[in-house]
N, C-alpha and C positions, 0 to 999 in steps of 0.2 A: 437729845434734841427734843424740843417741845414743839408740838404741832398746834397751830392755831385752829380754831373750829373750822374755818373755811378750808384750810389745808387738809385737815382730817377728812372732811366731807369729800374733797377732790380725790384723795387717796382711796377712799371707799368706793367711789364711782369708778375709778380706774381699775380697781380689783374686780368689781362686778363686770365691767366691760371685757376684761381679759378672760374671765371665767366663761362669759357667754360666747366669746369668740373661740373658745376651746384652746386658748394658749396656756391656760393653767387649769387644773382639774379640781373639782370639788367632790370627786368620787373616789372610790378605793383605788389602790395602785393597780389592781388586776384589770380594771376597766378604764383606766386613765387614757385620755386621747393623747397619743404621741404621733405627730405627723409622720407618715410613711412606715409606721410600725403596726404589726397586727395586734388586734384586740384578742386577749385570751381570757375567756370567762371560766369560772370554776366548772368542773365536770360534775353534773348532778349525781347524787348517790344512787338514784334509781335509773336503770337502763330503759331506753325506749324500745318497744317491741313492735314489729310490723307483722300483722297476721293476715292470711288469706281469708276469704269469706267462710271457708270450712273450718277455720280455727288453727290451721297449720301455721307455725311460726316460720316466717320467711327470712327475717333478719332481726338483729339486736344491735343497738347502738349506744355507746357512751355519748351523752349529750351535754353540750353547753347551751344554756337557755338565755336567749336575748329577750328581755322584757320591756326595756325602756326605748323611747324613740332614738336616743343616741346609740344604743346597742343595735337597734334595727338598722340604723344608717351605716354603721361600720361593718357589721356581719363578719364575713370571712375575708374582707379586704386584706391584702398583703400576705395572706397565709400561704405558705408553700409546703407545709408539713402535716397536712390533714391525713391521718391514717384511714383505712377503709372502714374501721369499726367506730369512727367518730363522726358526729353530726352536730349541726347547730339548729336548734328548734327556736323559731321566732313565734312568740306568743303575742297576739293582738287583743285589744279590748273589744273590738267590734268585728263583724263579718263584712267583708268587702271584696270586690275584685282587686287582687293584688298585682302590682307590677314590680318586678325585681330587675336588677341589671348587674353586670359583671365589672363595673368600673373598679379599677385598682385591684382586681382579683386575678392573680396569676395562674390559678389552678382551675381547670374546667370542672364544673359541678353539675350534678343532677339536682334540679330544684323541684321539690315535691310540694304541691299546694294541697292543703287539707281543710276540710269542712270542720265546723265546730264540734261535730260528733266523732271526729277522728277519721272519717272516711277520706281516702285520697281522691281528689277531684281530677288532677292531671299531673303529669311529670314532664318537665322540660329537661330533656336529656342532653348531656355533653354540651353545656352552654359554652359560648366562646369567651375565653379569657380577655379581660380588659374592655369588653364591648359595652357601649352605652345604650345599645338597643334594648327597648323594654321587653321583658319576659313576663307574659301575663298568665294569671290563673283563668280557668274556663268557667269559674263560678265564684260565689262568695266564700272566701277562705278566712278562717279564724287563726290558722296556723300555717307556717311554711317550714319545711325541713330541708336543709341543704346537706348533701353528702358528696363525696368525691365522685366525679364522672365515671360511669360504668358500673357502679355499685348496684344501682337498681336493676340493671340487666343481669348481672351475676346472681342476684338474689331473687330474680323473677318478680320484683315488686311492680304492681300495676295499679291503675285506677280501680277503685272499688275495694282495695285492701284497707285495713284499719290500723291506725296507730294507737298503741296503748302506753300511757304514761300518766302519772298523777296530775301533771299540768293540764292535760287534755280532759281527764275525768272530772276535774274540779271546775270546769267552765260551764 
């Protein structure tokens, strides 16, 4: 079949519209948007470490790193299989008061808001699954770490602790 220039132009516009609507993906298969399905990002080669102010290691997590706006928007939605040693680190280009929600997220999470230098600002513990209520940071955060609910309590992670990871050190 031969497409006339106008038909080719129309086909290109339709493809772009579908891509922008998220109905087809222009990204890798690991991060492709599939409605109702969880996003699974690659686990970073370097573990994220949480340290107390005295340098004691409180916890160590295997992290998936969400860098793009699309990855930020999806986060841990639809995930039901998050182990206690796994986390998602959200990396932002700027520092701002952050608002997260639990829309389409079936597992309760502890949401850790983190300053640009890696210091924990506040922790929203045991967030309500599927809630659309905003969960805010108490200050300007450059990072957010999501872990399974209860993990921060078990590891005694508190505001003032520091996160160590190359993504944070490079900011």
